[in-house]
C-alpha positions as CSV (number, residue, x, y, z in Angstrom):
1,X,48.6,-15.5,12.7
2,X,48.9,-14.6,16.5
3,X,47.0,-16.4,18.8
4,X,44.0,-15.2,20.1
5,X,43.6,-14.0,23.9
6,X,40.3,-15.1,25.1
7,X,37.9,-12.8,26.6
8,X,37.9,-13.5,30.5
9,X,34.8,-15.1,32.1
10,X,34.0,-12.1,34.2
11,X,33.8,-9.8,30.9
12,X,31.8,-12.1,28.4
13,X,29.5,-13.9,30.7
14,X,27.3,-17.0,29.6
15,X,24.7,-18.7,31.0
16,X,25.0,-22.5,31.7
17,X,23.4,-23.1,28.1
18,X,25.9,-21.0,26.4
19,X,23.5,-18.1,26.1
20,X,24.6,-14.6,26.6
21,X,24.0,-13.3,30.3
22,X,21.1,-11.0,30.2
23,X,19.4,-11.5,27.0
24,X,19.4,-15.6,27.3
25,X,20.1,-16.1,23.7
26,X,22.6,-18.1,21.2
27,X,24.1,-16.6,18.2
28,X,21.7,-18.7,16.0
29,X,18.8,-17.2,17.7
30,X,19.1,-13.9,15.8
31,X,18.4,-12.4,12.3
32,X,20.9,-9.9,10.9
33,X,18.0,-7.5,10.8
34,X,16.7,-6.5,14.3
35,X,13.8,-4.6,15.5
36,X,14.0,-2.9,19.0
37,X,10.7,-1.6,21.0
38,X,11.0,-0.7,24.8
39,X,8.0,-2.5,25.7
40,X,8.1,-6.4,25.6
41,X,4.2,-5.9,25.1
42,X,4.8,-4.4,21.8
43,X,6.5,-7.5,20.3
44,X,3.5,-9.3,19.7
45,X,1.8,-6.4,18.0
46,X,5.0,-6.7,15.6
47,X,5.1,-10.6,15.4
48,X,1.4,-10.8,14.6
49,X,2.2,-10.2,11.2
50,X,4.9,-12.8,10.4
51,X,4.6,-15.5,8.7
52,X,6.4,-17.9,10.9
53,X,7.8,-17.6,14.2
54,X,10.9,-19.7,14.8
55,X,11.9,-18.8,18.5
56,X,10.5,-16.9,21.4
57,X,12.6,-16.2,24.6
58,X,12.9,-13.9,27.4
59,X,14.8,-12.6,30.7
60,X,13.9,-9.8,32.5
61,X,12.3,-7.1,30.6
62,X,14.5,-8.7,27.7
63,X,12.2,-10.6,25.4
64,X,13.4,-11.9,22.0
65,X,11.1,-13.6,18.9
66,X,12.7,-14.1,15.8
67,X,10.4,-15.2,12.7
68,X,9.8,-14.9,8.9
69,X,8.1,-11.9,7.5
70,X,7.5,-12.0,3.6
71,X,10.3,-14.2,3.3
72,X,12.7,-12.2,5.2
73,X,14.2,-13.2,8.8
74,X,13.7,-10.7,11.5
75,X,14.5,-10.6,15.1
76,X,12.2,-8.2,17.5
77,X,13.8,-7.6,20.9
78,X,12.4,-5.4,23.8
79,X,15.2,-3.1,25.7
80,X,13.1,-1.9,28.2
81,X,13.5,1.9,28.7
82,X,16.4,3.9,28.8
83,X,20.1,4.2,27.3
84,X,21.3,2.1,30.4
85,X,19.6,-0.8,28.9
86,X,20.7,-0.1,25.4
87,X,24.2,-0.4,26.3
88,X,23.4,-4.0,27.7
89,X,21.2,-5.1,24.4
90,X,23.6,-3.7,21.9
91,X,26.7,-4.9,23.4
92,X,25.1,-8.3,23.6
93,X,24.0,-8.6,20.3
94,X,26.9,-7.6,18.8
95,X,28.9,-10.4,20.8
96,X,26.2,-12.7,19.5
97,X,27.0,-11.9,16.0
98,X,31.3,-11.3,16.2
99,X,32.6,-13.3,18.9
100,X,32.8,-17.4,19.1
101,X,31.6,-18.3,22.5
102,X,33.5,-21.6,22.6
103,X,36.8,-19.7,22.1
104,X,35.8,-16.5,23.7
105,X,37.6,-14.6,20.8
106,X,36.4,-12.3,18.5
107,X,35.7,-13.7,15.0
108,X,37.8,-12.9,12.3
109,X,35.0,-11.9,9.7
110,X,32.8,-9.0,11.2
111,X,29.2,-9.1,10.7
112,X,27.2,-6.2,10.4
113,X,23.6,-5.8,11.9
114,X,20.9,-3.6,10.8
115,X,18.9,-2.1,13.9
116,X,15.4,-0.5,13.3
117,X,13.8,1.0,16.4
118,X,9.7,1.2,16.3
119,X,8.9,3.5,19.3
120,X,6.5,6.1,20.7
121,X,7.6,10.0,21.1
122,X,6.8,13.1,22.3
123,X,6.7,15.8,19.5
124,X,7.9,19.3,19.6
125,X,6.8,21.4,17.0
126,X,3.2,22.5,16.5
127,X,2.9,21.6,12.9
128,X,3.8,17.8,13.5
129,X,0.8,16.6,14.8
130,X,0.1,13.8,16.9
131,X,-0.1,10.1,15.3
132,X,2.4,11.8,12.7
133,X,5.7,9.4,12.0
134,X,9.1,11.1,12.9
135,X,12.4,9.6,11.7
136,X,15.4,10.3,13.7
137,X,18.1,11.6,11.3
138,X,20.4,12.7,14.2
139,X,20.1,12.1,18.1
140,X,21.5,14.3,21.1
141,X,22.2,12.0,24.1
142,X,21.4,13.9,27.4
143,X,22.3,10.8,29.1
144,X,26.0,9.8,29.9
145,X,26.3,6.3,28.2
146,X,28.6,7.4,25.2
147,X,31.0,9.3,27.3
148,X,32.5,5.6,28.5
149,X,33.3,5.0,25.0
150,X,35.9,6.0,22.6
151,X,34.1,7.8,19.8
152,X,34.8,8.7,16.2
153,X,35.0,12.5,15.4
154,X,31.7,13.9,14.9
155,X,31.0,15.6,11.2
156,X,29.8,18.9,10.6
157,X,26.3,19.0,11.3
158,X,26.8,16.8,14.5
159,X,29.1,19.4,15.7
160,X,26.9,22.1,15.0
161,X,24.0,20.2,17.2
162,X,26.4,20.0,19.9
163,X,27.2,23.5,20.0
164,X,23.3,24.7,20.0
165,X,22.6,22.1,22.7
166,X,25.5,23.1,24.7
167,X,23.9,27.0,24.8
168,X,20.5,25.7,26.0
169,X,21.9,23.2,28.5
170,X,24.2,22.9,31.2
171,X,24.4,19.1,31.1
172,X,27.1,17.3,29.3
173,X,25.6,15.8,25.7
174,X,26.6,13.7,22.6
175,X,25.4,13.5,18.9
176,X,25.2,10.8,16.6
177,X,23.7,10.2,13.1
178,X,21.0,7.6,11.9
179,X,22.1,5.5,9.0
180,X,22.1,7.5,5.8
181,X,21.1,4.8,3.3
182,X,18.2,3.7,5.4
183,X,16.8,7.4,6.1
184,X,17.0,7.9,2.2
185,X,14.9,4.9,1.2
186,X,12.0,5.6,3.6
187,X,8.4,6.7,2.5
188,X,7.6,10.6,2.3
189,X,5.2,9.9,5.2
190,X,8.2,10.3,7.9
191,X,9.2,13.7,8.9
192,X,13.1,13.5,9.2
193,X,14.5,15.6,12.3
194,X,16.5,15.8,15.4
195,X,15.6,13.6,18.3
196,X,16.4,14.8,22.0
197,X,17.3,11.5,24.1
198,X,16.6,12.0,27.6
199,X,17.5,10.3,31.1
200,X,13.8,10.3,32.5
201,X,10.4,11.1,31.4
202,X,9.2,13.9,33.6
203,X,12.2,16.5,34.7
204,X,14.6,15.8,32.1
205,X,11.9,16.5,29.2
206,X,10.7,19.6,31.1
207,X,7.5,17.7,32.3
208,X,6.1,19.3,35.7
209,X,3.7,17.9,37.8
210,X,4.8,18.6,41.5
211,X,8.2,19.5,40.6
212,X,9.6,22.0,38.5
213,X,12.5,21.2,35.9
214,X,15.5,23.0,36.3
215,X,16.0,23.9,32.6
216,X,12.7,25.7,32.1
217,X,13.0,27.1,28.8
218,X,14.7,23.9,27.1
219,X,11.4,23.0,25.0
220,X,11.2,26.9,23.5
221,X,14.8,26.8,22.7
222,X,14.4,23.7,20.7
223,X,11.3,24.4,19.1
224,X,12.3,27.9,17.6
225,X,15.9,26.4,16.5
226,X,17.1,25.2,13.1
227,X,20.3,24.0,11.9
228,X,21.8,23.7,8.5
229,X,19.9,22.5,5.8
230,X,16.5,23.7,7.8
231,X,16.8,20.5,10.2
232,X,14.7,20.8,13.3
233,X,14.3,19.6,16.4
234,X,11.2,17.1,15.9
235,X,11.1,14.8,19.0
236,X,11.7,13.8,22.8
237,X,12.3,9.9,24.1
238,X,14.7,7.8,25.9
239,X,16.7,5.3,23.6
240,X,17.8,6.7,20.4
241,X,21.1,8.3,20.8
242,X,22.2,5.5,22.7
243,X,21.1,3.4,19.6
244,X,22.8,5.6,17.2
245,X,26.1,5.7,19.6
246,X,26.3,1.8,20.1
247,X,25.5,1.0,16.5
248,X,28.1,3.6,15.4
249,X,31.0,2.7,17.5
250,X,30.4,-1.0,16.9
251,X,30.2,-0.9,13.0
252,X,26.6,-1.5,12.4
253,X,23.6,0.4,11.0
254,X,20.6,1.9,12.9
255,X,17.4,4.0,12.2
256,X,14.9,5.1,14.8
257,X,11.4,5.4,13.7
258,X,8.4,6.9,16.0
259,X,5.0,8.0,16.0
260,X,3.9,11.0,17.9
261,X,1.7,10.6,20.9
262,X,2.0,13.5,22.8
263,X,2.6,17.0,21.1
264,X,4.3,19.4,23.8
265,X,4.0,22.2,21.7
266,X,0.1,22.1,21.6
267,X,-0.6,19.8,24.5
268,X,-2.4,17.3,22.7
269,X,-2.1,13.4,23.2
270,X,-3.3,11.0,20.7
271,X,-6.9,9.8,20.9
272,X,-6.1,6.3,20.3
273,X,-2.3,5.4,21.1
274,X,-2.9,1.5,20.4
275,X,-4.2,2.4,16.7
276,X,-1.3,4.8,16.4
277,X,1.5,2.3,17.3
278,X,0.1,-0.3,14.9
279,X,-0.2,2.2,12.1
280,X,3.5,2.7,12.7
281,X,4.4,-1.0,12.7
282,X,2.4,-1.9,9.6
283,X,4.2,1.2,7.5
284,X,7.6,0.0,9.0
285,X,7.0,-3.8,8.1
286,X,6.0,-2.8,4.5
287,X,9.1,-0.6,4.3
288,X,11.4,-3.1,5.4
289,X,9.9,-5.8,3.3
């Protein structure tokens, strides 16, 4: 067996207690199934349903709680907003699972993690009302994250989505799929579609306050387009494409599940966002259990 080359201290950065740099957690702190949320405050909305809390740690916007729900060990972690944070969170969680911190070498046996995003989103279709649940079968990244990594060749539907997006926008994009086995196991109250992950909340999602977005027809084009199998563009948000991209290249499973709080077609916003989010959380936890 060839001697392994240790990863340099400048690349794998550890804290004095041996924890990974940004997340401030140790390999034994995480479960194999990890729920990601954007808002640290949302963690308690999930873990209040747990039967047991084993660990609570936080650093910056990254808060982590691990516990037991109906006999299943789960970790809930906040990523903050945006795919720049997804790059940090997913690389460090993968390192916790697949790198020996003492020797700074990659483990011989790969451990696959399962990631479930529980989030909020803006809907694009008038017939998918606020408070509805959507599952991201595919995600389009309008950010730049996955352009920094070597990625596998896209499948035919991903290529079709990429081709359509390139007609609607001058900005570079990428496309990744959610895990099919997780998608297939979902209950029927989740609408499956294509999620567009944007680099911001206002201009990138075609919102106009005092500034006018450059690509004014983007939403109209998304709303009126279907791809093979009648799959539609269903929603905007800011993390899913990065989650799918990083999970895919690292060899993990991922699925993004969201509740629509704003419908961009009808102009409606949820009357009770907290209730809508809690309803999603309860549905997702029951499905996971």
